[in-house]
C-alpha positions, 0 to 999 in steps of 0.5 A: 467110155467118152465116145463122140455125142452126135446131136441130130437136129430136125427141120425147124430147129433153132441152132447155133453155127460156127465157121472156119472161114477166115474173119469168122473164126470164134463166132457163132450165128443163130440159124434154122434148120431148113433141111436135113442132107445127106452125109450129116449135113444141114441146110440152114437159114441164118436169123441175122445174116443176109445174102450178098445178092439181095441184102434183105433175104437171109442167108442160107448154106449147107453146113457140115454137122460139126459146125452145128450146135444147140443154142445154149441155155441162158445163164444168169449173170446177175452180178455182172461179169469179172475181169478175165471171165470168157463171155460171148459178145453179140457183135457183127450180127453173131456171138464172138468169144471174148474175154472181159478185160475191163469192168467200166462204170455204168454196167459196161464191159471192155472185151478182148477177142484173141483172134482179132486182137480187138477190144470193144466196149459192151452193155451187159445186155450184149454179153452172155456166159460163154458156154461150150458143148462138150460130150452132149452137155453144156460147160461154162469156162468156170466149171 
């Protein structure tokens, strides 16, 4: 009852990758699986992050399975977002988990990020409903 659901990805799959590194906690970056490695690890190539040596080549790195999840399905936010709603905001080349702190006139939102204690304004198109991958299912903060 309720065991860990492990998703195995294949070469070429588009996924989201999290990090425990300082300054990157709470962010998810889109990547492709380049290669499956021993020990439930993956070699990934990021869509938006670039390597330090050549600021044009996509960054590639080895990632443990627990940092990799499928890309979430799109959840319509036709009515916009509400204050205190948990969202993902596209910022600094990735999706960062935050909370809507203010609805601004003109379809904009102020989002507060707990980890960095920053508040930044975003267009609605830069936000998505926050979803967690739990036991092999997508769960929104409103569920």
